[in-house]
N, C-alpha and C positions, 0 to 999 in steps of 0.2 A: 707906700706903694712899692718902693724899691725892695723892702723886706719881703713883701708878698711875692713879687715876681721872682725873687731869688731865694725863696724860702728853702728849697731843697738843696741849695748850695751852701747852707750853713754847715760847713763840713770841717772835719778835723784834718790832721796831717795824714800822709799816706800810711798804710798798714805796717810797713816795714818789710814786706816780702821783697826779696831782691832777685829771685829766680836763680837758675843755675846756668849761666851763660856758657861755661865750658862744656857742661853736659849737653846743652842744646846743639852747640857746634859739632860735638862729637857725633850726635845722632844725624845731623845733616850729612856728614860724610858717609854714614852707614846706609842712608836711603830710607826705606819704609820702616816704620816702627809701630807696634801695637801697644797702646797705652793700657793701664790697669782698668780703664773704663771700657776696654774691649773695642776701641775704635782704631782703625788703621789710618795713619797719616803718611803722606809722602813728604818726608822731612827735607827734601831738596827744595821744597817751597814752604813758605811760612803759612801755617793753617789759618783759616779765618778765625776771628775772635769767637764766633758762635761755636765753631768746631772745638776750639781750645776749651771753652767752658763745658761742652758736652763730654769731654774726656773725663770729667769728674762726676758725671751723672749718677753712678752708683752711690755716691756719697751725699748727694743733695736732693735727689728726686723724691717727692712725696706722691705716692700713687693715690688716685681717687678711689673711692669705694666702688664706683661703677653704678651707683644708684642714679637713675634718671631724675632730674629736677621736675617736680610736679608743675603742671600747667596751672596758672593762677588767674583765671578770667576775672574773678572778683577783684584781685589786686589791680589788674589792668584798668578795670572800671573805676576803682577808687583813685588810681593815679591820674587818670585822664580828667575826671570830673571833680574829685574832692581836693586834689592837690592844689589847683589854682585857687580854690576857696580857702584852703588852710593858710596860705601864705599871708594874706592880709589879716585874717582872724588871729593868727599866731603873734601878730605884732613883731614880725621878724625882719631882720635886715640881712639880705644875702649878698655876698661879695664873691667874685671869682668863679661863678658857675660855669663860665666858658672853659674852665680848666678840667671839667668833668667830661670825659669822652662819652658820646652818645651810643657808641658801639664798641664791641670788643671787651676782652677781659680787663677788669680794673679793680683795684683795691682802694676803697674809700676809708682812710685811716683817720679817726677822730678821737679827741679826748672824751672822757665819759664822766658826767656830773650828775645825771638825772635819768629817770625812766623815759623821759620824752626825747632823749637824744637820738635814738634810732628813727623816730618819726620825723624829726627835723632833717636828718640826712636823707631819708627817703623822699621827703617833699622837695629837697633841693636837687636830687639826682636826676629827676625827669626820666628815669628808666627803672625797670624792675631791679630792685636791690635786695639781695639775700643776706640775712644775718644768721649767725649761729646762736642758738638759744638753748639754755640748759633744760633738761627734760622736765624739771618741775613746772615750767610754764605750759607744758602740754598736758598736765594732769587736771587742771581746772577747766571745767566744761566750756564756759563762754570764752575764756582766754585761749583755750586750745583752738576753738573755731577761728579766732582772729589770727593766731599764729599760722595755722594751715592756710587760711585764705590769703595771707600776705606772703606766702612762699618762704617762711622762715624755716630753718633747718634744725631739727632736734638733735642735740648731742647728749650722750649718756655719760654721766660722771664716772661710772665704773670702767669706761673704755679709756679714760685718761686723755692726755693732750694729743697723742698720736691719732686717736680716733677723730678728734675734732679737726685736726689739720687735714685728714683725709676727706672729711666732709666738706671742708672749705675748698679742697682741691677739686671736688665735683663741680663747684660753681665756676672756678677759673678754667677748668678743662673744657667747659661748654661755652667759653667766651662771654660769661655773664659778669655782673657787678657784685662784688662781695663787700659788705660793710663790716668793719672790724674796729675794735677798740684795743689798740696796742698795749694799753696798761693792763689788760686782762680782766679788769673788774672796775666797778664804779668807785671813784675816789671817795674814801671815808674821811678824808681830812676835813677839819672844821674851819680852817682858815687858809688863805692863800699862802704859798702856791698850792693849788689843788692837784696839779699835774703830777702823776706818778711816773717812775722810770718805766720804760717800755719793756715788754717781754719779747724775746727774739723770734716768736712764732711768725710775726709778720715778715721778718727777713727770710725765714725758711720758705715761706710761701712765695715770696718774690723771687727767690733764687730758683725755686722749682718751676716757676712759670715766668721765665726771665724777660719775656716781652709784654707781660701784663703791666699796665700803667698804675703806679702807686700815687694817689693824690692825698696830700696831707690836708686835714680839715680842722679848724679851730671852732669850737662851740663856746658861746658866751651867754650868760644869763639863764641857762636852763636850770641851774640849781635853785635860783630864786623863784623860777616859775613853778617848779615842783620839787621841793626839797624832800629827800627821802626821810621817812619816819614822821615828818611834820605835815605834809600835804597829801591828802588822799586824791585830790583832783588838781589838775593844772590851773594856775592862775593866769588866764589868757591875756590879761592886760599887762603882764610883765614883759619888758623888752628883752628879746633874745636875738642872737646873731649867729651867722655861719659864714666863715671865710675859707674858701678853697684855694689852696696854693697851686703852683705849677707842678704838673705830674712828671714822674721820671720812671723809667724801667730799671730793673736790676742790671741789665746789660749796659745801659748808659752809665749807671752809677759805678759799676765795677770797673769800667775802663777810665772813668774820669779821674784826673790827677788829684782832685780834692775829695774823691769818694773812695772806692776800693784801690785805685791806683795800680791795677794789675794789667800787665801786658800779656799778649798771647804766649810769649816765651815763658813767662812766669807761671801761667796756668798749666801749660804742658809740663813744666818742671815740677809743679806741685802734684800733678797726677801720678808721678813716678815715685813720690815719697811713700814712706810707711803709712799704714792706715791711721795710726794715732797722730801722726804729724799732720795728715790731711784734715782729720777731725778738728784738731786744735787750730789750724789755720782758718778753716771755714767758720769755726766758732768766733774767732776774732772779727772776721768780716761781718758775720751776723750781728755781733754786738755793735760794731761801728755803724752799720746801716741803720739799725734800730735807734741808736742814740741820735743819729742825724735826722731821722724822721721825727723823733720827739722834739728835737731842737727846732725843726721846721714848724711843727704844730704850735710850739711856744711862741715862735717869731710871728706867727699869724694872729696871735692875741689870746691863746688859751690861758685862762687864769691859773 
């Protein structure tokens, strides 16, 4: 239980950013300064942490595509009436569901072992949850109907990763729930540990929507229920589990001494560095955040 409560605090050491104290004190004497992010700060006062992070916005913001999320009345019906039925039928054990916010932007980050993983997360979320799905799932007639009816978002391979991130940003910008598999794909490993290293897309989304809650989720048993290439249909009698850990926002993580470990001064100092230095520093933060999320998922019991 202790591991679950503190899953997101399975953290490394500080990033190593030290800030430029002398530079900051010099700006304090000068008064107002415009950062490279285009924001004016009265440097006679320490800017808020939110303002300090916003000074770097040109370097981290992922703009949404602007497409309005489709209304999904059939999804709402299934969630209200089918979800309570699915839980006992799935022979599933759910832990930590109170950690999943019922409102507001949230990223549900889980390990990926089987095709049934999104269904299990959706059943546990108790709210409309959008997943990004490759365009191939929308070409098959019956499957396309299911994908559309459940509010899943089509992503085109030829648009690359940036297009997928912008589609994900549509969900978060509207204060909705986004389901994501940080590994980027279903694990192809044939024996434990199945958990793959995470890709930093989750960190970039968290940084771009810094007040969205990121909830680490561990799924267990889904590979035995419906093993890829071996099982065409789920074996419902197989025991599966979902454990949701304590959520954290990017802003909380960035300021925490065991997370990003960044002060307002250090963020303002970073905003005045050269572009390549900023990109390199942010990349280190993204990598650390992602690794800690994956450590949290592992600590929750992901095989």
